[in-house]
Backbone as CSV, one residue per row, in Angstrom:
resi,resn,N_x,N_y,N_z,CA_x,CA_y,CA_z,C_x,C_y,C_z
1,MET,-10.785,-5.441,-8.582,-10.281,-6.010,-7.214,-11.347,-6.560,-6.405
2,SER,-12.272,-7.448,-7.194,-13.741,-7.688,-6.389,-13.355,-8.932,-5.363
3,ASN,-12.725,-9.805,-5.592,-12.278,-11.012,-4.476,-10.876,-11.161,-4.290
4,GLN,-10.150,-10.083,-4.719,-8.723,-10.087,-4.493,-8.590,-9.679,-3.332
5,THR,-7.459,-10.056,-2.404,-6.881,-9.379,-1.285,-5.737,-8.299,-1.676
6,CYS,-5.661,-7.540,-0.805,-4.468,-6.657,-1.068,-3.607,-6.627,0.048
7,THR,-2.225,-6.459,-0.150,-1.308,-6.568,0.884,-0.975,-5.202,1.315
8,LEU,-1.322,-4.965,2.506,-0.986,-3.715,3.422,-0.028,-3.959,4.469
9,THR,0.894,-2.886,4.765,1.732,-3.002,5.802,0.888,-2.431,6.976
10,ASN,1.404,-2.951,8.256,0.626,-2.506,9.307,0.420,-0.931,9.459
11,ARG,1.604,-0.129,8.958,1.403,1.150,9.191,0.222,1.738,7.984
12,ASP,0.334,1.139,6.813,-0.630,1.632,5.778,-2.107,1.278,6.248
13,PHE,-2.289,-0.071,6.953,-3.433,-0.300,7.398,-3.980,0.489,8.345
14,THR,-3.316,0.723,9.299,-3.680,1.876,10.326,-4.092,3.285,9.663
15,THR,-3.324,3.661,8.805,-3.787,4.787,8.074,-5.118,4.781,7.375
16,LEU,-5.210,3.517,6.629,-6.752,3.354,6.009,-7.709,3.311,7.048
17,GLU,-7.588,2.661,8.335,-8.451,2.723,9.429,-8.717,4.056,9.950
18,PHE,-7.770,4.913,10.093,-7.918,6.147,10.540,-9.002,6.847,9.520
19,MET,-8.598,6.805,8.133,-9.339,7.509,7.116,-10.763,6.895,7.311
20,ARG,-10.876,5.722,7.450,-12.564,5.180,7.511,-13.054,5.860,8.695
21,ALA,-12.596,5.726,9.858,-13.013,6.428,10.927,-13.477,7.506,10.769
22,ARG,-12.772,8.387,10.100,-12.966,9.923,9.817,-14.366,10.177,8.863
23,CYS,-14.585,9.199,8.127,-15.654,9.393,7.047,-16.928,8.543,7.315
24,ARG,-16.976,7.907,8.658,-18.374,7.130,9.051,-19.423,8.177,9.105
25,GLY,-20.536,7.917,8.681,-21.658,8.544,8.929,-21.767,9.662,7.669
26,THR,-20.704,9.799,6.917,-20.848,10.861,5.824,-20.953,9.974,4.502
27,GLU,-21.264,10.756,3.442,-21.390,10.419,2.089,-20.096,10.510,1.441
28,ASP,-18.960,10.470,2.105,-17.518,10.356,1.659,-17.580,9.395,0.325
29,PRO,-17.174,9.654,-0.803,-16.838,8.729,-1.964,-15.858,7.692,-1.489
30,LEU,-14.821,8.016,-0.695,-13.647,7.096,-0.407,-14.394,5.931,0.389
31,ALA,-15.333,6.101,1.242,-15.789,5.051,2.208,-15.833,3.630,1.644
32,PRO,-16.565,3.640,0.318,-16.656,2.177,-0.230,-15.362,1.331,-0.469
33,ILE,-14.396,2.437,-0.984,-13.111,1.856,-1.376,-12.257,1.631,0.005
34,LEU,-12.379,2.385,0.889,-11.732,2.234,2.123,-12.266,0.755,2.842
35,LYS,-13.757,0.609,2.674,-14.358,-0.647,3.281,-13.693,-1.943,2.525
36,ARG,-13.631,-1.960,1.117,-13.162,-3.085,0.382,-11.698,-3.135,0.645
37,LYS,-10.815,-2.322,0.891,-9.598,-2.304,1.147,-9.296,-2.929,2.476
38,ILE,-9.947,-2.504,3.434,-9.742,-3.163,4.915,-10.388,-4.483,4.898
39,ASP,-11.435,-4.565,4.148,-12.011,-5.967,4.428,-11.478,-7.185,3.739
40,THR,-10.619,-6.759,2.703,-9.606,-7.747,1.814,-8.362,-7.667,2.292
41,ALA,-7.846,-6.939,3.275,-6.511,-6.878,3.529,-5.702,-7.889,4.111
42,ARG,-4.728,-8.384,3.720,-3.501,-9.124,4.169,-2.518,-8.166,4.835
43,VAL,-2.643,-8.146,6.178,-1.638,-7.221,6.959,-0.264,-7.880,7.137
44,VAL,0.939,-7.141,6.764,2.114,-7.666,6.956,2.972,-6.755,7.767
45,PHE,3.887,-6.973,8.280,5.060,-6.011,8.935,5.712,-5.341,7.717
46,GLN,6.087,-4.320,7.777,6.890,-3.432,6.788,8.057,-3.916,6.331
47,SER,8.698,-4.853,7.303,9.799,-5.638,6.807,9.717,-6.918,5.849
48,ASP,8.137,-7.190,5.867,7.730,-8.441,5.252,7.080,-8.182,3.890
49,VAL,6.722,-6.779,3.689,5.868,-6.629,2.401,6.731,-6.799,1.170
50,PRO,6.376,-7.624,0.008,7.156,-7.816,-1.097,7.357,-6.481,-1.948
51,ALA,8.493,-6.573,-2.407,8.833,-5.242,-3.263,7.992,-4.949,-4.325
52,HIS,7.022,-5.843,-4.889,6.217,-5.593,-5.957,4.967,-4.921,-5.418
53,VAL,4.798,-4.683,-4.222,3.528,-4.249,-3.744,3.489,-2.474,-3.500
54,ALA,2.497,-1.999,-3.873,2.436,-0.499,-3.844,2.133,-0.256,-2.361
55,THR,2.960,0.767,-1.599,2.838,1.158,-0.313,2.887,2.822,-0.258
56,ILE,2.581,3.364,0.934,2.607,4.788,0.922,3.958,5.076,0.773
57,ASN,4.275,6.135,-0.129,5.551,6.674,-0.575,6.226,5.780,-1.702
58,SER,5.529,4.934,-2.150,6.105,4.238,-3.402,5.882,4.847,-4.745
59,ARG,6.774,4.773,-5.536,6.849,5.495,-6.921,6.217,4.397,-7.827
60,VAL,5.007,4.418,-8.456,4.587,3.454,-9.346,4.146,3.919,-10.812
61,ILE,4.084,3.058,-11.683,3.473,3.363,-12.884,2.165,2.647,-12.955
62,PHE,1.129,3.358,-13.305,-0.186,2.695,-13.397,-0.860,3.188,-14.751
63,ARG,-2.011,2.639,-14.891,-3.047,3.048,-16.153,-4.275,3.068,-15.522
64,VAL,-5.175,3.967,-16.332,-6.661,4.156,-15.779,-7.316,3.898,-17.098
65,ASN,-7.996,2.770,-16.972,-8.998,2.374,-18.312,-8.271,2.218,-19.418
66,GLY,-6.878,1.640,-19.222,-6.163,1.202,-20.612,-5.404,2.413,-21.225
67,SER,-5.467,3.727,-20.488,-4.890,4.964,-21.086,-3.385,4.720,-21.168
68,ALA,-2.684,5.839,-21.320,-1.335,6.041,-21.264,-0.872,5.852,-19.844
69,SER,0.300,5.418,-19.759,0.722,5.019,-18.234,1.217,6.409,-17.654
70,ASP,1.004,6.464,-16.249,1.445,7.588,-15.644,2.173,7.122,-14.429
71,THR,3.022,7.907,-13.920,4.132,7.635,-13.041,3.888,8.584,-11.685
72,ARG,3.677,8.063,-10.605,3.435,9.123,-9.425,3.890,8.526,-8.135
73,VAL,4.040,9.190,-7.073,4.365,8.668,-5.920,3.095,8.763,-5.007
74,ILE,2.785,7.507,-4.390,1.607,7.514,-3.582,1.952,8.062,-2.234
75,SER,1.267,9.049,-1.847,1.587,10.058,-0.660,0.567,9.951,0.351
76,LYS,0.703,10.179,1.525,-0.295,10.319,2.647,-1.141,11.721,2.203
77,ASP,-0.460,12.744,1.768,-1.234,13.906,1.263,-0.309,14.525,0.207
78,GLY,-0.926,15.534,-0.642,-0.062,16.089,-1.482,0.786,16.976,-1.417
79,SER,0.921,17.480,-0.107,1.914,18.656,0.058,3.313,18.286,0.395
80,ALA,3.743,16.951,0.426,5.170,16.650,0.549,5.850,16.698,-0.743
81,TYR,5.127,16.606,-1.836,5.831,16.667,-3.130,5.518,17.647,-3.969
82,PRO,6.104,17.952,-5.024,5.713,19.145,-5.850,4.533,18.761,-6.783
83,VAL,3.660,19.505,-7.105,2.438,19.071,-7.885,2.571,18.300,-9.114
84,GLY,1.762,17.553,-9.248,1.979,16.629,-10.338,2.858,15.313,-10.000
85,ILE,3.644,15.306,-9.050,4.479,14.175,-8.678,3.850,13.066,-7.796
86,SER,2.857,13.713,-6.867,2.393,12.619,-5.970,0.910,12.377,-6.477
87,LEU,0.375,11.292,-5.814,-0.863,10.886,-5.874,-1.494,10.507,-4.601
88,PRO,-2.231,11.564,-3.833,-2.368,11.177,-2.431,-3.362,9.950,-2.180
89,VAL,-3.178,9.410,-0.900,-4.032,8.376,-0.774,-5.601,8.735,-0.417
90,THR,-5.667,10.077,-0.335,-6.729,10.739,0.081,-7.788,10.740,-1.404
91,THR,-7.311,10.200,-2.484,-7.786,10.568,-3.829,-8.216,9.172,-4.125
92,ALA,-9.345,8.954,-4.980,-9.736,7.484,-5.247,-8.594,6.621,-5.831
93,ARG,-7.866,7.337,-6.697,-6.902,6.478,-7.440,-5.801,6.137,-6.580
94,GLY,-5.378,7.052,-5.870,-4.162,6.903,-4.963,-4.709,5.780,-3.960
95,LEU,-5.845,5.845,-3.427,-6.226,4.627,-2.337,-6.563,3.364,-3.263
96,ALA,-6.878,3.341,-4.353,-7.355,2.143,-5.131,-5.748,1.569,-5.419
97,LEU,-4.635,2.170,-5.361,-3.220,1.657,-5.563,-2.736,0.979,-4.554
98,ILE,-2.936,1.568,-3.419,-2.308,1.133,-2.238,-2.690,-0.551,-1.887
99,GLY,-1.671,-1.258,-1.686,-1.789,-2.762,-1.328,-1.945,-3.492,-2.737
100,LEU,-1.837,-3.032,-3.890,-1.897,-3.493,-5.238,-0.538,-4.178,-5.259
101,ALA,-0.524,-5.527,-5.981,0.688,-5.983,-6.549,0.763,-5.542,-8.069
102,GLU,2.106,-5.783,-8.438,2.219,-5.361,-9.898,1.379,-6.686,-10.737
103,GLY,0.695,-5.995,-11.776,-0.629,-6.682,-12.479,-1.724,-6.933,-11.868
104,GLN,-1.915,-6.246,-10.793,-3.315,-6.387,-10.271,-4.046,-4.908,-10.789
105,ALA,-5.298,-5.006,-10.734,-6.345,-4.005,-10.905,-7.122,-3.825,-9.983
106,PHE,-7.739,-2.589,-9.765,-8.848,-2.236,-8.715,-9.779,-1.377,-9.466
107,ILE,-11.083,-1.790,-9.469,-12.208,-1.145,-10.221,-13.089,-0.242,-9.242
108,LEU,-13.278,0.930,-9.395,-14.117,1.798,-8.687,-14.847,2.627,-9.592
109,LEU,-15.932,3.213,-8.654,-16.726,4.193,-9.483,-16.340,5.633,-9.039
110,ASN,-15.926,6.392,-10.283,-15.463,7.614,-10.269,-16.678,8.778,-9.598
111,GLN,-16.373,9.896,-9.566,-17.417,10.736,-9.189,-18.587,11.048,-10.078
112,GLU,-18.385,10.622,-11.479,-19.477,10.693,-12.361,-20.246,9.537,-12.410
113,GLY,-19.872,8.477,-11.402,-20.691,7.149,-11.552,-20.187,6.192,-12.398
114,CYS,-19.050,6.484,-13.084,-18.650,5.719,-14.234,-17.395,4.728,-13.560
115,GLU,-17.419,3.331,-14.145,-16.266,2.414,-13.366,-14.812,3.097,-14.053
116,GLU,-14.092,2.924,-13.297,-12.545,3.153,-13.640,-11.638,1.878,-13.349
117,ARG,-10.809,1.450,-14.011,-10.032,0.249,-13.822,-8.688,0.819,-13.605
118,ILE,-8.168,0.777,-12.358,-7.017,1.289,-12.227,-5.940,-0.040,-12.061
119,PHE,-4.978,0.105,-13.110,-4.105,-1.146,-13.164,-2.603,-0.726,-12.871
120,LEU,-2.098,-1.361,-11.830,-0.586,-1.372,-11.502,0.218,-1.910,-12.263
121,GLU,0.955,-1.231,-13.079,2.009,-1.810,-13.974,3.250,-2.173,-13.326
122,LYS,3.866,-1.285,-12.320,5.217,-1.639,-12.056,5.516,-0.594,-10.662
123,VAL,5.827,-1.232,-9.705,6.548,-0.648,-8.468,7.931,0.080,-8.769
124,LEU,8.155,1.130,-9.062,9.507,1.537,-9.252,10.247,1.761,-8.083
125,TYR,9.765,2.119,-6.999,10.454,2.242,-5.726,9.536,2.105,-4.613
126,GLN,9.871,1.258,-3.502,9.121,1.035,-2.398,10.116,1.281,-1.128
127,PRO,9.690,2.370,-0.207,10.572,2.624,0.807,10.852,1.307,1.483
128,GLU,9.985,0.365,1.841,10.461,-0.816,2.625,11.551,-1.640,1.968
129,ALA,11.254,-1.800,0.673,12.257,-2.441,-0.102,13.675,-1.951,0.072
130,ALA,13.742,-0.540,-0.113,14.851,0.178,-0.120,15.689,0.091,1.223
131,ARG,14.868,0.061,2.067,15.318,0.168,3.556,15.972,-1.402,3.754
132,ARG,15.267,-2.480,3.415,15.865,-3.685,3.393,17.300,-3.901,2.617
133,LYS,17.254,-3.325,1.518,18.299,-3.329,0.506,19.638,-2.687,1.344
134,ARG,19.247,-1.569,1.932,20.462,-0.762,2.627,20.907,-1.684,3.813
135,GLN,20.013,-2.397,4.407,20.405,-3.015,5.623,20.877,-4.367,4.963
136,GLY,21.056,-4.973,3.724,21.619,-5.938,3.218,20.521,-7.163,3.367
137,VAL,19.308,-6.996,3.518,18.397,-8.132,3.468,17.645,-7.848,2.223
138,GLU,18.188,-8.530,1.212,17.172,-8.672,-0.308,15.938,-9.341,-0.113
139,ASN,15.804,-10.471,0.443,14.593,-11.230,0.548,14.257,-11.260,1.987
140,PRO,13.066,-10.820,2.539,12.784,-10.938,3.944,12.668,-12.205,4.467
141,ALA,12.155,-13.081,3.404,12.010,-14.598,4.077,13.451,-15.302,4.229
142,ARG,14.438,-14.765,3.730,15.731,-15.449,3.971,16.581,-14.625,5.093
143,ALA,16.029,-13.559,5.902,16.516,-12.718,6.828,17.064,-13.814,7.883
144,LYS,18.277,-13.522,8.509,18.464,-13.893,9.735,17.636,-13.551,10.991
145,PRO,17.304,-14.667,11.742,16.620,-14.126,12.962,17.208,-13.068,13.822
146,THR,16.533,-12.156,14.123,17.247,-11.238,15.366,17.123,-11.508,16.614
147,LEU,16.468,-12.577,16.936,16.400,-13.242,18.250,17.508,-13.978,18.764
148,LYS,18.120,-13.587,19.707,19.471,-14.446,20.262,18.996,-15.187,21.482
149,LEU,19.163,-16.396,21.652,18.888,-17.198,22.763,20.011,-17.389,23.536
150,VAL,20.003,-17.229,24.895,21.003,-17.173,25.897,20.738,-18.460,26.652
151,HIS,21.682,-19.499,26.601,21.383,-20.674,27.189,21.745,-20.351,28.782
152,GLY,21.019,-21.030,29.791,21.224,-21.023,30.943,20.456,-19.690,31.671
153,SER,19.885,-19.150,30.951,19.116,-17.694,31.608,18.028,-18.196,32.489
154,LEU,17.591,-19.629,32.387,16.508,-19.930,33.391,17.209,-20.657,34.676
155,ASP,18.518,-20.683,34.482,19.053,-21.491,35.821,19.022,-20.467,36.913
156,THR,18.649,-21.161,38.134,18.585,-20.359,39.357,19.807,-20.369,40.036
157,PRO,20.348,-19.481,40.774,21.571,-19.548,41.540,21.497,-20.331,42.857
């Protein structure tokens, strides 16, 4: 993901900014990943994020360096899910996946200093898309406006 942008919801962007603020002045290995994510982010409202973009609490299929596919739920921390199901955003791989669209990859340096290519194959579930579906809004671009204009509201008596 050298010159690619990532798409982050306003909530996910805030989470990453908070994480970045906590690791300033330290040798945190997540700092360069956070910087790249935040610097290249295209921030959208939760209601506008495309269904094929990985967000926090999305269930995704991904590969690392072309290995076998793995399925995980990207979480804020690992405590909300049973062991082996979640991939916390506080890990390099979890952070790398946030904001990627299906078919995109993110290259990072692991703890041993070797490059890892994290490739997002598929977003199986995204909470924002599921919410839109429950509300009957399949495509956010086609959603009806929620603002109702009232004529005559500026008339003075």
